[in-house]
C-alpha positions in Angstrom: -113.7 -11.0 -86.2 -110.9 -9.4 -84.3 -111.8 -6.7 -81.8 -109.5 -4.0 -80.7 -109.3 -4.0 -76.9 -109.2 -0.8 -74.8 -106.9 -1.4 -71.9 -108.4 1.4 -69.9 -111.7 -0.5 -69.7 -110.1 -3.0 -67.3 -110.4 -0.6 -64.4 -113.2 1.1 -62.6 -113.7 3.8 -59.9 -114.6 2.2 -56.6 -117.8 4.3 -56.5 -118.9 2.4 -59.7 -117.8 -1.0 -58.7 -120.2 -3.8 -57.8 -119.9 -6.1 -54.8 -118.6 -8.8 -54.6 -117.4 -9.3 -58.3 -116.5 -5.9 -59.9 -115.1 -7.4 -63.1 -116.4 -9.8 -65.7 -114.7 -13.2 -65.8 -113.0 -14.2 -69.1 -109.6 -14.8 -70.6 -107.1 -14.5 -67.7 -103.5 -13.2 -67.3 -101.0 -14.2 -64.7 -98.7 -11.4 -63.7 -95.0 -12.3 -63.0 -95.3 -11.6 -59.3 -94.7 -15.1 -57.9 -94.4 -14.5 -54.2 -97.7 -16.3 -53.2 -97.4 -19.9 -52.2 -98.8 -22.8 -54.2 -99.8 -26.3 -53.1 -96.2 -27.6 -53.4 -94.9 -25.0 -51.0 -97.7 -25.5 -48.5 -97.5 -29.3 -48.5 -93.8 -29.1 -47.7 -94.6 -27.5 -44.4 -95.2 -31.0 -42.9 -91.6 -32.1 -42.0 -90.2 -35.3 -43.6 -93.3 -36.1 -45.8 -92.9 -36.9 -49.4 -95.1 -35.4 -52.1 -96.3 -37.4 -55.1 -98.1 -35.6 -58.0 -100.2 -37.7 -60.5 -101.2 -35.9 -63.7 -100.4 -35.4 -67.4 -96.9 -34.2 -68.3 -98.0 -30.7 -69.3 -99.6 -30.2 -65.9 -96.5 -31.4 -64.1 -94.3 -28.6 -65.4 -95.2 -26.0 -62.9 -95.0 -28.2 -59.8 -91.7 -29.8 -60.9 -90.2 -26.4 -61.3 -91.5 -25.3 -57.9 -89.9 -28.3 -56.3 -86.6 -27.6 -58.1 -86.6 -24.0 -57.1 -87.1 -25.0 -53.5 -84.3 -27.5 -53.8 -86.7 -30.1 -52.5 -86.4 -32.7 -55.3 -85.7 -35.4 -52.7 -89.1 -34.9 -51.2 -91.0 -34.8 -54.5 -92.0 -37.3 -57.1 -94.3 -37.6 -60.1 -96.4 -40.2 -61.9 -97.2 -39.3 -65.5 -100.6 -40.1 -66.9 -100.6 -41.1 -70.6 -103.4 -41.7 -73.1 -103.3 -45.4 -72.7 -104.1 -45.1 -69.0 -107.4 -43.4 -69.9 -108.2 -45.8 -72.7 -107.4 -49.0 -70.7 -109.1 -47.9 -67.5 -106.1 -48.8 -65.3 -105.8 -45.5 -63.5 -106.0 -47.1 -60.0 -103.3 -49.6 -60.9 -101.1 -46.9 -62.3 -101.2 -44.9 -59.1 -100.7 -47.9 -56.9 -97.8 -49.3 -58.9 -96.3 -45.8 -59.3 -96.3 -45.0 -55.6 -94.9 -48.4 -54.8 -92.1 -47.9 -57.2 -91.4 -44.4 -55.8 -91.2 -45.8 -52.2 -88.9 -48.6 -53.3 -86.4 -46.1 -54.7 -86.4 -43.6 -51.9 -83.2 -43.3 -49.9 -85.2 -43.0 -46.7 -88.8 -44.2 -46.1 -91.0 -41.2 -45.3 -93.5 -41.3 -42.4 -96.2 -40.0 -44.7 -97.0 -39.3 -48.3 -99.1 -36.5 -49.7 -100.8 -37.9 -52.9 -101.9 -35.2 -55.3 -104.4 -36.2 -57.9 -105.7 -33.9 -60.7 -108.9 -33.1 -62.5 -108.5 -36.0 -64.9 -109.2 -38.4 -62.1 -112.6 -36.8 -61.5 -113.4 -36.9 -65.2 -112.7 -40.6 -65.5 -114.3 -41.6 -62.1 -111.1 -42.9 -60.6 -111.8 -44.9 -57.4 -109.4 -43.3 -55.0 -110.8 -45.2 -52.0 -109.5 -48.4 -53.6 -106.1 -46.7 -54.2 -105.7 -45.6 -50.6 -106.9 -48.9 -49.2 -104.4 -50.8 -51.2 -101.5 -48.5 -50.3 -102.4 -48.6 -46.6 -102.4 -52.4 -46.8 -99.1 -52.5 -48.6 -97.3 -49.9 -46.5 -98.8 -49.9 -43.0 -95.8 -47.9 -41.6 -96.6 -44.9 -44.0 -99.6 -42.6 -43.6 -101.2 -41.5 -46.8 -103.5 -38.6 -47.4 -105.3 -37.2 -50.4 -104.4 -33.8 -51.8 -105.5 -32.1 -55.0 -104.1 -30.2 -58.0 -107.5 -29.5 -59.5 -108.2 -26.3 -61.4 -111.8 -27.3 -62.0 -112.4 -26.7 -58.3 -111.5 -23.0 -58.4 -115.1 -21.7 -58.5 -117.2 -24.4 -56.9 -116.9 -26.0 -53.4 -113.6 -25.6 -51.6 -111.1 -24.1 -53.9 -107.6 -25.8 -54.1 -106.1 -23.2 -51.6 -108.7 -23.9 -48.9 -108.7 -27.6 -49.6 -104.9 -27.8 -49.3 -104.9 -25.9 -46.0 -107.5 -28.4 -44.7 -105.6 -31.5 -45.9 -102.4 -30.2 -44.3 -103.8 -31.3 -41.0 -105.5 -34.5 -42.2 -102.7 -36.7 -41.0 -103.3 -35.7 -37.3 -104.8 -38.4 -35.2 -106.7 -38.1 -31.9 -104.5 -37.8 -28.8 -104.8 -37.0 -25.1 -105.3 -33.2 -24.8 -102.9 -30.9 -23.0 -104.9 -28.0 -21.4 -102.3 -25.3 -21.9 -101.5 -26.2 -25.6 -102.9 -24.1 -28.4 -102.4 -24.3 -32.2 -102.3 -21.4 -34.7 -103.3 -23.1 -38.0 -103.7 -22.5 -41.7 -100.9 -20.1 -42.3 -97.9 -20.5 -44.7 -95.9 -17.9 -42.7 -95.2 -17.9 -38.9 -97.1 -15.4 -36.8 -94.9 -12.5 -35.5 -93.6 -13.2 -32.0 -94.4 -9.6 -31.1 -98.1 -9.9 -32.1 -100.6 -9.7 -29.3 -101.9 -13.1 -30.3 -98.5 -14.7 -29.5 -97.4 -12.5 -26.5 -100.7 -12.8 -24.7 -100.9 -16.6 -25.0 -97.3 -17.1 -23.9 -97.7 -14.6 -21.0 -100.5 -16.8 -19.8 -98.3 -19.9 -19.8 -99.7 -21.5 -23.0 -97.6 -23.4 -25.5 -98.3 -22.2 -29.0 -97.8 -24.7 -31.8 -97.7 -23.9 -35.5 -96.9 -26.1 -38.4 -94.5 -23.4 -39.7 -92.3 -24.0 -36.6 -92.4 -27.9 -36.6 -89.0 -29.4 -37.1 -90.0 -33.0 -37.3 -93.0 -35.2 -38.2 -93.3 -36.1 -34.5 -93.7 -32.4 -33.6 -96.3 -32.1 -36.3 -98.3 -35.0 -34.8 -98.2 -33.3 -31.4 -100.5 -30.6 -32.7 -103.3 -33.0 -32.1 -102.7 -32.6 -28.3 -103.9 -28.9 -28.3 -107.4 -28.0 -27.0 -108.0 -25.0 -29.3 -107.1 -24.1 -32.9 -106.8 -20.4 -33.6 -107.4 -19.3 -37.2 -106.9 -15.8 -38.5 -106.6 -16.4 -42.3 -110.1 -16.8 -43.9 -109.0 -19.6 -46.2 -108.0 -21.7 -43.2 -111.5 -21.7 -41.6 -112.4 -25.1 -43.3 -109.3 -26.5 -41.7 -110.4 -25.3 -38.3 -113.9 -26.7 -38.8 -112.5 -30.0 -40.0 -110.3 -30.4 -36.9 -113.1 -29.4 -34.6 -115.1 -32.4 -35.9 -112.2 -34.8 -36.2 -110.2 -34.1 -33.0 -112.6 -32.1 -30.8 -110.3 -29.1 -30.9 -112.3 -25.9 -30.5 -112.1 -23.4 -33.4 -111.5 -19.8 -32.4 -111.6 -17.5 -35.5 -109.8 -14.3 -34.8 -109.3 -12.6 -38.2 -106.4 -10.4 -39.0 -107.9 -6.9 -39.3 -107.0 -3.2 -39.6 -110.2 -2.1 -37.8 -109.7 -1.1 -34.2 -113.2 -2.4 -33.2 -112.5 -5.8 -34.8 -109.1 -6.0 -33.2 -110.7 -5.2 -29.8 -113.3 -7.9 -30.3 -110.6 -10.5 -31.2 -108.3 -9.6 -28.3 -111.3 -9.6 -25.9 -112.3 -13.1 -27.2 -108.8 -14.3 -26.8 -108.5 -12.9 -23.2 -111.9 -14.4 -22.3 -111.3 -17.9 -23.8 -107.9 -18.4 -22.1 -108.6 -16.3 -18.9 -105.8 -13.9 -19.6 -105.1 -10.6 -17.8 -106.9 -7.5 -19.1 -105.4 -5.8 -22.1 -104.7 -2.0 -22.4 -106.5 -1.1 -25.6 -106.1 2.6 -25.3 -102.3 2.7 -25.2 -102.1 0.2 -28.1 -104.4 2.3 -30.2 -102.5 5.4 -29.3 -99.3 3.8 -30.5 -101.0 3.0 -33.8 -102.3 6.5 -34.2 -98.8 7.9 -33.7 -97.3 5.5 -36.2 -100.0 6.3 -38.8 -99.5 10.1 -38.2 -95.7 9.6 -38.6 -96.1 7.6 -41.9 -98.5 10.2 -43.3 -96.0 13.0 -42.5 -93.1 11.1 -44.2 -94.8 10.1 -47.4 -97.0 13.2 -47.8 -99.3 13.0 -50.8 -97.5 10.1 -52.5 -99.9 7.8 -54.3 -100.3 4.4 -52.5 -101.4 1.2 -54.3 -102.5 -1.9 -52.4 -103.0 -5.4 -53.7 -104.9 -8.4 -52.3 -101.9 -10.7 -52.1 -100.2 -8.5 -49.5 -103.0 -8.5 -46.9 -106.3 -10.4 -46.3 -108.4 -7.2 -46.2 -107.0 -4.7 -48.7 -110.1 -2.5 -48.6 -109.9 -2.3 -44.8 -106.3 -1.3 -45.0 -107.2 1.3 -47.6 -109.9 2.7 -45.3 -107.4 2.9 -42.3 -104.8 4.7 -44.4 -107.3 7.1 -46.0 -108.8 8.0 -42.6 -105.3 9.2 -41.6 -104.6 11.4 -44.6 -102.7 8.9 -46.7 -103.4 9.1 -50.5 -104.6 5.6 -51.5 -105.2 5.8 -55.2 -105.4 2.2 -56.4 -106.5 -1.2 -55.1 -105.6 -4.3 -57.1 -108.2 -7.0 -56.4 -110.4 -9.3 -58.6 -113.2 -9.7 -55.9 -114.2 -8.3 -52.6 -114.6 -10.7 -49.6 -117.5 -10.5 -47.2 -115.0 -9.6 -44.4 -114.0 -6.5 -46.5 -117.6 -5.5 -47.4 -118.0 -2.7 -44.8 -114.7 -1.1 -45.7 -115.6 -1.4 -49.4 -118.9 0.4 -48.9 -117.1 3.1 -46.8 -114.6 3.8 -49.5 -117.3 3.9 -52.2 -118.9 6.7 -50.2 -116.0 8.6 -48.7 -113.1 8.0 -51.2 -115.0 7.4 -54.4 -112.1 8.2 -56.8 -109.9 5.2 -55.8 -109.3 3.2 -58.9 -110.1 -0.5 -58.5 -108.0 -2.7 -60.8 -108.2 -6.4 -61.6 -105.1 -8.6 -61.5 -106.1 -11.5 -63.8 -107.9 -9.6 -66.5 -106.1 -10.1 -69.8 -106.1 -6.4 -70.5 -103.7 -6.0 -67.5 -101.0 -7.4 -69.7 -101.0 -4.5 -72.1 -101.5 -1.7 -69.7 -98.3 0.4 -69.1 -96.5 -0.9 -66.0 -95.0 2.5 -65.2 -95.9 5.7 -63.4 -94.9 9.3 -64.0 -94.5 9.8 -60.2 -93.2 7.9 -57.2 -95.7 5.3 -56.0 -95.6 3.4 -52.7 -97.0 -0.1 -53.3 -98.1 -2.5 -50.6 -97.7 -6.0 -52.2 -95.9 -7.5 -55.1 -98.6 -7.3 -57.7 -99.2 -3.6 -56.9 -95.4 -3.1 -57.3 -95.4 -4.9 -60.7 -98.5 -3.1 -62.1 -97.3 0.3 -61.1 -93.6 -0.3 -62.0 -92.4 1.0 -58.7 -89.3 -0.1 -56.6 -90.8 1.5 -53.5 -92.9 -1.3 -52.2 -93.7 -3.3 -49.0 -92.7 -6.9 -49.8 -95.2 -9.0 -47.9 -97.6 -11.8 -48.9 -100.6 -13.3 -47.0 -100.4 -10.6 -44.3 -96.7 -11.2 -43.6 -97.5 -13.0 -40.3 -98.8 -9.7 -38.8 -101.8 -9.6 -36.4 -103.6 -7.0 -34.3 -102.3 -3.6 -33.3 -98.8 -4.9 -33.6 -99.6 -5.8 -37.2 -100.6 -2.1 -37.9 -97.3 -0.9 -36.3 -95.2 -3.3 -38.3 -96.9 -2.4 -41.6 -96.4 1.3 -40.9 -92.7 0.7 -40.3 -92.4 -1.4 -43.4 -94.2 1.2 -45.5 -91.9 4.0 -44.2 -88.9 1.9 -45.0 -90.2 1.1 -48.5 -90.8 4.8 -49.2 -87.3 5.7 -48.1 -85.4 2.8 -49.6 -86.0 1.3 -53.0 -85.9 -2.4 -53.7 -85.0 -4.4 -56.8 -88.6 -5.3 -57.6 -87.9 -7.2 -60.8 -85.6 -9.7 -59.1 -87.6 -10.0 -55.9 -91.1 -10.6 -57.2 -90.2 -13.4 -59.5 -89.2 -15.6 -56.6 -91.8 -18.3 -56.0 -93.2 -18.8 -52.5 -91.7 -15.7 -50.8 -90.7 -16.6 -47.2 -90.6 -20.4 -47.9 -87.6 -21.8 -46.0 -85.9 -22.8 -49.3 -86.9 -19.6 -51.3 
C-alpha cells in the first residue's frame, strides 16, 4: 500500500534530537552537492601511481566518470567482472591476468598500483593473498597495495573513507628516521600555511611533509623518515595508528576544533612534544573575538545554516557562532560524532530551536530547496538545501586549523554574505580542491 510522506517529518528541533543518531535509517537520497572527495580522488594523491578498479560494470560507472572528470584516465584502469567469473570460480585468475594486461599496455610503468576490489570479492571468498603474491612475483619492480570500493563496509568496521585514508600510506616502508621531520597525514586538502600547526613547526626548524604536497613517488616514500605523524581529521586516526605500529612513527592527534580550550590543549601538546617556544594564547583569542564580533555586526540576524561536509565539528561551530550572537538556525547532519557531543548537548539546552536536518533521508528530495529570506550557508549541502548563493564553499575543514582556522572562517563567511556565488555550477564539481577539479 502506498503511503503519503510528510516531508516536514524529516527534521527535528535539536532539543528533541537523540545522540548520536537523530534520524531513522532507511531509503537514502544523494544531494547533488559533489564537492566531497571519493576514493578515486584520494588515491590519486600518491604521485605516479596507477589505480585499477575491479568490479561489475554498473559499479564502475561512478569511478570511471570521476577519473574522466579529473582528466586522469592515463592513471586509471578497470577490470570488469562478469557472471561467468562468478560461476567458474576464476576470480583470482581474472584479476591477475587483468592487471598483467593493463601493465603491458601502459605507456610508462608505474612505481606502484592501487588495486581496488569490491563487495563481490568478499561474497565469493576471493583469495586476495594469492593475487598479491602472484603479482609481486611477476612484477617485482612495482609495489601493489589493496584498496576497497565496498559499500557493505559502511556501517561495520572501518568504513571505506577511513580504510582508504589508511591504505594511502600502506606503500611506505621503514626508513632511517630524521629527527626534525614531521608528517601531517590523512587529509585530502593541504593545511593552511598560516595555521599555528604549520607556522609553529616551521619556526622550530621542522620539515613538514604532507601527501598533498608530494610531487613525486620518491617524495611520498620519504614520509617514512619522519618521527611523528600529526592527525587532525578524525577519519585519519586509523592511518596514524597503523603507521605507529608499522613504522614506529608516534601518533599525535590534534583535532581541528572551534573550542578555545581544545585549541589551547592542542597547541600546548604541540609545543611540549617538539620543545617549541611558548605561544601567546591571549592575543590569539582576542583576534578571534574581534573577528567574530565583526562578523556578527555585518550579518546581523541573518539565518545561518551549517552542514557536516564543511567542517569536522558542525555542532561546535554552531556553538561558537551562537555564543557570539550569530543566528544559527539549521544544522545539516545525519549523525553526531563523539567529538561533537559536548557542543550538541550545549545547543540542546541553550539554543533548543535550532532545526536539525538529515542530508540522506529520502524526504530531503521533496522538501523545497528555497528560502523566503537571505540565508548564509557554511558548506555545499547547506547551500543546496536552503537554495542560497551566499555560502562558504569549503569541504573537510578547508585546511583550516586552530585560531587561524576561526579567523579564516570568519573572513570567508563575511565574504560569502557580501558576495553571492553561482551555487548550482560550483557544488556539482566533484572533489572540490582536487588538483584536476
